[in-house]
C-alpha positions as CSV (number, residue, x, y, z in Angstrom):
1,M,-31.2,-8.3,-20.7
2,T,-29.1,-8.7,-17.7
3,W,-26.4,-10.9,-16.3
4,F,-27.5,-10.4,-12.7
5,Q,-31.1,-10.3,-11.7
6,S,-32.0,-6.7,-10.4
7,K,-31.9,-6.6,-6.7
8,G,-31.7,-3.2,-5.0
9,S,-31.1,0.0,-6.6
10,V,-29.0,-0.5,-9.9
11,H,-28.5,1.0,-13.3
12,H,-28.6,-1.5,-16.0
13,Q,-26.7,-1.0,-19.3
14,G,-27.1,-2.5,-22.7
15,H,-24.1,-4.6,-23.3
16,L,-22.0,-6.3,-26.0
17,F,-22.0,-10.0,-25.6
18,R,-24.5,-12.6,-24.3
19,K,-28.3,-12.8,-23.9
20,T,-28.9,-15.0,-20.8
21,Q,-30.4,-13.7,-17.6
22,I,-29.0,-15.1,-14.4
23,E,-31.6,-16.2,-11.9
24,S,-29.8,-14.8,-8.9
25,G,-26.6,-12.9,-8.3
26,F,-25.4,-9.8,-6.5
27,K,-27.6,-7.8,-4.1
28,I,-26.2,-4.3,-4.0
29,H,-28.1,-1.3,-2.6
30,Q,-26.9,2.0,-4.2
31,D,-28.0,5.5,-4.7
32,Q,-29.4,5.5,-8.4
33,N,-30.4,9.1,-8.3
34,N,-26.8,10.2,-8.2
35,S,-25.6,9.7,-11.8
36,S,-22.2,11.2,-11.1
37,S,-21.4,8.2,-8.8
38,Y,-21.3,5.8,-11.7
39,Y,-18.5,5.6,-14.4
40,N,-19.2,7.0,-17.8
41,L,-19.0,3.7,-19.8
42,N,-18.3,5.3,-23.2
43,P,-14.7,6.2,-22.4
44,L,-14.2,2.7,-20.8
45,H,-15.5,1.0,-23.8
46,L,-13.2,2.9,-26.2
47,K,-10.3,2.1,-23.8
48,N,-11.1,-1.6,-23.9
49,K,-11.5,-1.5,-27.7
50,E,-7.9,-0.1,-28.0
51,R,-6.5,-2.8,-25.8
52,V,-8.3,-5.5,-27.7
53,L,-7.3,-4.0,-31.0
54,R,-3.7,-3.8,-29.9
55,F,-3.2,-7.4,-28.9
56,R,-5.1,-8.7,-32.0
57,E,-2.8,-6.7,-34.3
58,R,0.3,-7.8,-32.6
59,C,-0.7,-11.3,-32.7
60,L,-1.0,-11.3,-36.5
61,G,1.8,-13.3,-38.1
62,K,3.2,-14.0,-34.6
63,E,0.9,-16.7,-33.4
64,T,3.8,-19.1,-32.9
65,E,6.1,-16.5,-31.5
66,F,3.5,-15.7,-28.8
67,I,2.4,-19.1,-27.9
68,G,4.7,-19.6,-24.8
69,L,6.3,-22.6,-23.2
70,S,3.2,-23.9,-21.5
71,S,1.1,-26.4,-23.4
72,E,-2.4,-25.6,-24.6
73,T,-3.7,-28.6,-22.7
74,W,-2.2,-27.1,-19.5
75,A,-3.4,-23.5,-20.2
76,Y,-6.9,-24.6,-21.5
77,G,-7.2,-26.8,-18.3
78,R,-7.0,-23.7,-16.2
79,I,-9.2,-21.3,-18.2
80,E,-12.6,-21.2,-16.4
81,I,-15.8,-21.2,-18.3
82,D,-19.5,-21.0,-17.6
83,Q,-21.4,-22.3,-20.5
84,R,-24.8,-21.5,-19.2
85,H,-24.1,-17.8,-19.0
86,G,-21.4,-17.5,-21.8
87,L,-18.4,-16.6,-19.7
88,L,-14.7,-17.3,-20.0
89,Y,-12.0,-16.0,-17.6
90,C,-8.3,-16.7,-17.5
91,P,-7.1,-16.6,-13.9
92,L,-3.8,-14.9,-14.2
93,L,-2.1,-15.5,-11.0
94,K,-1.0,-12.2,-9.0
95,A,-3.3,-10.1,-11.1
96,G,-6.5,-10.1,-9.1
97,S,-7.5,-13.6,-9.9
98,T,-8.9,-14.4,-6.4
99,F,-11.4,-11.5,-6.9
100,W,-12.6,-12.6,-10.1
101,R,-12.8,-16.2,-9.4
102,R,-15.1,-15.2,-6.5
103,V,-17.4,-13.3,-8.9
104,F,-17.5,-16.2,-11.3
105,F,-18.2,-18.7,-8.5
106,A,-21.1,-16.8,-7.6
107,V,-22.4,-16.7,-11.2
108,R,-22.0,-20.4,-11.6
109,S,-23.5,-21.4,-8.3
110,G,-26.3,-18.9,-8.6
111,R,-25.4,-17.4,-5.1
112,T,-27.0,-14.1,-3.9
113,I,-24.4,-12.1,-2.4
114,N,-23.7,-8.5,-1.2
115,T,-20.1,-8.3,-2.2
116,P,-17.7,-10.8,-4.0
117,Y,-16.1,-11.2,-0.6
118,D,-19.0,-13.1,0.6
119,I,-17.5,-16.0,-1.2
120,S,-14.6,-17.3,0.9
121,I,-11.1,-17.9,-0.6
122,G,-11.6,-21.5,-0.1
123,E,-14.8,-21.8,-2.0
124,A,-13.4,-19.7,-5.0
125,L,-10.1,-21.5,-5.2
126,G,-11.0,-25.0,-3.6
127,G,-13.4,-26.3,-6.2
128,K,-13.1,-27.6,-9.6
129,P,-14.7,-25.2,-12.0
130,P,-15.5,-26.1,-15.6
131,T,-12.7,-25.3,-17.8
132,L,-12.3,-24.7,-21.6
133,G,-10.0,-27.9,-22.0
134,Q,-12.3,-30.1,-19.9
135,S,-15.6,-29.0,-21.4
136,F,-15.0,-29.3,-25.2
137,P,-13.0,-31.6,-27.4
138,E,-9.9,-30.1,-29.0
139,N,-10.7,-28.2,-32.3
140,S,-14.3,-29.1,-32.0
141,S,-17.0,-27.0,-33.5
142,A,-18.7,-26.7,-30.1
143,R,-15.8,-25.1,-28.7
144,Q,-15.5,-22.6,-31.4
145,L,-19.2,-21.7,-31.2
146,F,-18.8,-21.0,-27.5
147,L,-15.6,-18.9,-28.1
148,N,-17.4,-16.9,-30.8
149,D,-20.1,-15.9,-28.4
150,A,-18.7,-15.6,-25.0
151,L,-17.7,-12.7,-22.8
152,K,-14.0,-13.6,-22.7
153,V,-12.2,-11.7,-19.8
154,M,-8.4,-11.4,-19.1
155,F,-7.1,-9.2,-16.3
156,V,-3.4,-8.3,-16.7
157,R,-0.5,-6.6,-14.7
158,E,2.5,-4.7,-15.3
159,P,5.2,-7.6,-15.6
160,Y,7.8,-6.1,-13.2
161,S,5.4,-5.4,-10.4
162,R,3.6,-8.7,-10.8
163,L,7.1,-10.5,-10.4
164,L,7.8,-8.6,-7.2
165,S,4.3,-9.3,-5.9
166,G,5.0,-13.0,-6.5
167,Y,8.2,-13.0,-4.7
168,V,7.0,-11.2,-1.7
169,D,3.9,-13.2,-1.5
170,K,5.4,-16.7,-1.9
171,L,9.1,-16.5,-0.7
172,F,9.8,-13.4,1.3
173,S,6.7,-13.7,3.4
174,P,6.5,-16.9,5.6
175,N,5.4,-19.5,3.3
176,P,6.8,-23.1,4.0
177,Y,5.0,-24.6,1.0
178,F,6.7,-22.4,-1.5
179,W,10.0,-22.5,0.5
180,N,9.9,-26.2,-0.1
181,L,8.5,-26.1,-3.5
182,V,10.8,-23.3,-5.2
183,G,12.9,-21.7,-2.3
184,K,15.2,-24.9,-1.8
185,Y,15.6,-25.2,-5.6
186,I,16.7,-21.5,-5.9
187,I,19.2,-21.6,-3.1
188,G,20.7,-24.9,-4.2
189,K,20.9,-23.6,-7.9
190,F,21.9,-19.9,-7.7
191,R,23.7,-19.3,-4.3
192,K,27.4,-19.8,-3.8
193,N,28.2,-21.8,-0.7
194,P,24.8,-21.9,0.8
195,S,24.4,-22.9,4.4
196,A,23.0,-26.3,5.3
197,H,20.1,-24.5,7.0
198,S,19.3,-22.5,3.9
199,L,19.5,-25.5,1.8
200,K,17.1,-27.4,4.2
201,C,14.6,-24.7,4.6
202,G,14.5,-22.5,1.5
203,H,13.4,-19.7,3.6
204,D,15.8,-16.9,2.9
205,V,15.9,-16.5,-1.1
206,T,16.9,-13.0,-2.1
207,F,15.2,-11.0,-4.8
208,Q,18.3,-11.1,-6.8
209,E,18.4,-15.0,-6.7
210,F,14.6,-15.1,-7.4
211,V,15.1,-13.1,-10.7
212,K,18.0,-15.4,-11.6
213,Y,15.5,-18.4,-11.1
214,V,12.8,-16.7,-13.3
215,I,15.3,-16.3,-16.1
216,F,16.8,-19.7,-15.9
217,T,13.5,-21.5,-15.9
218,E,12.2,-19.4,-18.7
219,E,15.1,-19.9,-20.9
220,H,15.4,-23.5,-20.2
221,N,11.8,-24.4,-19.9
222,D,12.8,-25.9,-16.4
223,T,10.3,-28.1,-14.6
224,H,10.6,-25.7,-11.6
225,R,8.7,-23.0,-13.5
226,D,5.7,-21.8,-11.5
227,A,2.7,-20.0,-12.9
228,H,2.8,-17.4,-10.2
229,F,6.1,-16.2,-12.1
230,T,5.7,-17.0,-15.8
231,P,4.5,-14.6,-18.3
232,T,0.8,-13.6,-19.0
233,Y,0.8,-14.6,-22.6
234,D,2.1,-18.1,-21.8
235,Q,-0.9,-18.6,-19.3
236,C,-3.9,-17.1,-21.2
237,K,-2.8,-17.7,-24.8
238,P,-4.2,-14.4,-26.1
239,C,-3.1,-15.2,-29.8
240,E,-5.2,-18.4,-29.7
241,I,-8.2,-17.1,-27.7
242,D,-9.8,-13.9,-28.9
243,Y,-10.5,-12.1,-25.7
244,N,-12.9,-9.2,-26.0
245,V,-12.3,-7.6,-22.5
246,I,-8.9,-6.9,-21.2
247,G,-8.8,-5.5,-17.7
248,K,-5.7,-4.1,-15.8
249,M,-4.8,-4.1,-12.3
250,E,-3.6,-0.5,-12.7
251,T,-7.0,0.7,-13.4
252,F,-8.9,-2.0,-11.5
253,K,-12.0,-0.1,-10.3
254,E,-13.0,1.4,-13.7
255,D,-12.2,-1.9,-15.6
256,A,-14.3,-3.8,-13.0
257,A,-17.0,-1.4,-13.6
258,Y,-16.7,-2.0,-17.4
259,I,-16.9,-5.9,-16.9
260,F,-19.9,-5.6,-14.7
261,S,-21.7,-3.4,-17.2
262,N,-21.2,-5.9,-19.8
263,M,-22.8,-8.4,-17.4
264,G,-25.8,-6.0,-17.5
265,Y,-25.0,-4.7,-14.1
266,N,-23.7,-1.0,-13.3
267,I,-21.7,-0.8,-10.1
268,S,-21.3,2.7,-8.6
269,K,-18.1,4.3,-7.7
270,N,-18.9,4.2,-3.9
271,T,-19.6,0.4,-4.1
272,L,-16.1,-0.2,-5.8
273,R,-14.5,1.9,-3.1
274,T,-16.1,-0.1,-0.5
275,W,-15.1,-3.3,-2.2
276,A,-11.4,-1.9,-2.4
277,K,-11.5,-1.4,1.4
278,T,-12.8,-4.9,1.9
279,A,-10.3,-6.2,-0.4
280,E,-7.5,-4.6,1.7
281,E,-9.0,-6.2,4.9
282,D,-9.2,-9.6,3.1
283,A,-5.8,-9.3,2.1
284,V,-4.5,-8.5,5.6
285,A,-6.5,-11.4,6.9
286,D,-5.2,-13.8,4.4
287,S,-1.6,-12.8,4.7
288,T,-1.8,-13.2,8.4
289,K,-4.0,-16.2,9.1
290,S,-1.9,-18.4,6.9
291,P,1.5,-17.8,8.7
292,F,0.0,-18.2,12.1
293,S,-1.4,-21.6,11.0
294,W,2.1,-22.5,9.9
295,W,3.9,-21.6,12.9
296,K,5.1,-25.1,13.7
297,W,6.8,-25.4,10.3
298,I,8.0,-21.9,10.2
299,V,9.9,-22.0,13.5
300,K,12.0,-24.8,12.0
301,C,13.4,-22.2,9.8
302,M,13.3,-18.8,11.4
303,S,12.2,-17.1,14.7
304,L,8.5,-16.1,15.2
305,E,9.9,-12.5,15.5
306,E,11.5,-12.5,12.1
307,A,8.3,-14.2,10.6
308,G,6.0,-11.6,12.2
309,K,8.2,-8.8,10.8
310,R,8.1,-10.3,7.3
311,V,4.4,-10.2,7.4
312,W,4.5,-6.6,8.5
313,R,7.0,-5.7,5.8
314,K,4.8,-7.5,3.2
315,M,2.1,-5.1,4.2
316,Q,4.5,-2.1,3.7
317,I,5.6,-3.3,0.3
318,R,2.0,-3.7,-0.8
319,G,1.1,-0.1,0.3
320,I,-1.1,-1.2,3.2
321,L,1.1,0.2,5.9
322,G,3.4,3.2,5.9
323,K,7.0,2.2,5.8
324,N,7.9,4.3,8.8
325,I,5.3,2.4,11.0
326,K,7.4,0.2,13.4
327,Y,6.6,-3.3,14.0
328,P,4.8,-3.4,17.5
329,F,5.2,-6.8,18.7
330,K,8.8,-7.1,19.6
331,R,8.5,-8.3,23.1
332,Q,5.4,-10.5,22.5
333,N,5.1,-14.2,22.1
334,L,3.5,-14.4,18.7
335,K,2.9,-18.1,19.2
336,A,0.3,-17.2,22.0
337,M,-1.1,-14.3,20.2
338,P,-4.3,-14.8,18.1
339,A,-4.1,-13.9,14.4
340,T,-7.0,-11.6,14.9
341,K,-5.0,-9.3,17.1
342,F,-2.2,-9.0,14.6
343,I,-4.9,-8.4,11.8
344,K,-6.6,-5.6,14.0
345,T,-3.3,-4.0,14.6
346,V,-2.5,-3.9,10.9
347,L,-5.8,-2.4,9.9
348,K,-5.5,0.2,12.7
349,F,-2.4,1.5,11.5
350,S,-3.4,1.1,7.9
351,G,-6.3,3.5,8.4
352,A,-4.0,6.1,9.9
353,S,-1.7,5.9,6.7
354,N,-1.6,8.6,4.2
355,K,-3.0,7.1,0.9
356,A,-0.9,9.3,-1.3
357,E,2.4,8.5,0.6
358,L,1.4,4.7,0.4
359,K,1.1,5.0,-3.5
360,T,4.6,6.6,-3.7
361,Q,5.8,4.1,-1.2
362,K,4.8,1.1,-3.5
363,A,6.7,2.8,-6.5
364,E,9.7,3.2,-4.2
365,A,9.7,-0.6,-3.3
366,L,9.6,-1.5,-7.0
367,M,12.4,0.8,-7.7
368,E,14.6,-0.5,-4.7
369,A,13.9,-4.1,-5.4
370,F,14.9,-4.2,-9.1
371,G,17.6,-1.6,-8.2
372,Q,19.3,-4.6,-6.4
373,V,19.3,-6.7,-9.7
374,P,22.3,-6.7,-12.0
375,K,21.7,-4.8,-15.2
376,E,22.3,-7.8,-17.5
377,D,19.5,-9.8,-15.5
378,V,16.9,-6.9,-15.8
379,E,17.7,-6.9,-19.6
380,K,17.1,-10.6,-19.7
381,L,13.8,-10.2,-18.0
382,K,12.7,-7.5,-20.3
383,N,13.4,-9.9,-23.4
384,L,11.7,-12.8,-21.8
385,F,8.6,-10.7,-20.9
386,R,8.7,-8.5,-24.0
387,P,5.4,-10.3,-25.5
388,D,3.5,-9.3,-22.4
389,F,4.9,-5.6,-22.6
390,D,4.0,-5.6,-26.6
391,L,0.6,-7.3,-26.4
392,F,-0.7,-5.4,-23.4
393,G,0.8,-1.8,-23.7
394,Y,3.3,-1.8,-20.9
395,E,6.5,-0.1,-21.0
396,A,9.5,-2.4,-21.4
397,E,12.1,-0.1,-20.3
398,P,10.7,2.1,-17.5
399,G,13.1,4.8,-16.4
400,Y,13.4,3.5,-12.9
401,L,15.1,0.4,-14.3
402,F,16.9,1.5,-17.4
403,Q,18.2,4.9,-16.8
404,E,21.9,4.6,-15.8
405,T,21.7,7.9,-14.1
406,S,18.6,7.3,-11.9
407,S,19.3,7.2,-8.2
408,V,16.9,6.1,-5.4
409,P,16.0,9.3,-3.5
410,F,15.2,7.4,-0.3
411,S,16.9,5.3,2.4
412,P,16.8,1.5,1.6
413,W,14.3,-0.2,3.5
414,I,12.3,-3.0,1.5
415,F,13.9,-6.1,2.5
416,D,15.9,-4.8,5.6
417,L,14.0,-5.9,8.6
418,K,16.5,-4.1,10.9
419,T,14.7,-0.9,10.0
420,L,11.6,-2.3,11.9
């Protein structure tokens, strides 16, 4: 029994959940004679079992404590399902949700694809997939039967890094939509003596102000809460839905291999590495094309040079570009430059960057960003996101945040565009 029809050289695995064969799906050519290029699924199964048992044990007796601020109607109206193939997926924002929504879009639509990136972002995010709330009456036996038998997937991420990613993507990087939606509110609420320009644009929210916004909106259940920044348990309701697969961004490749194995399809390490490279290219393209299409709104708030530098710095914070690679477009008119040139330049320098150094650089960025936040605010964040730390096995007090004697062993760079 398979989730995807066998096309090309693949290894099938017996799996744990459903029994339906999908008529068409991934078309991936791999070297099936090299067994070492595939993950050993037994350790992955044991790791997933530990994760599932952890959140189940911690939910016992704390169902109301871990229910979150968002209503069940809102959450269940986002959680995607595929009744035909017995799939459920909670799209946690800033935790690989675009990738998995591409995958499950392909399943629902019966598309034959070579990689998930054959599905455009617009296709994956633009439609109206069936959801748990829309498909079944509340408390119905049909809903419970589906939940009992489905492959229920949740992908999570370390809360501090998820918050930084959300800030960089939606507020630091040029994003007029979020500047208007959230930025103006943050500046008006949390900045002393803001300029008229900042109040009008919402374009220059600091990370410290962003953290205060997250704290305030969570503490007061404020209407300006946004799902890109709210806790995982609030969005996915893990103490109400008995998920049987918990993936983590920190171990994305092996967890992806495990999920696909439970779909009856074994994906090689080489294929996953290729997808990771494609994911980087996709992220660069998406982060660049959007600002380039928004120039006429962006220039009302900042210069094109600053906007371009923010995109460049975003790539450095994400660990795509080395932090010492200087911004190369200082004397060019970005308005006249095609987005493709910017993208090609980023990818060229990315290919020349040392991967080990980039990993260290991402950790530095996290340390520096939270190092700017007052200790009392970090403590409040810890308490507000404690259910996520507890349910999913993340460290609530990592040393880089909570050790008073810790010091940053590098020159500050993360939000200082002058270093470019």
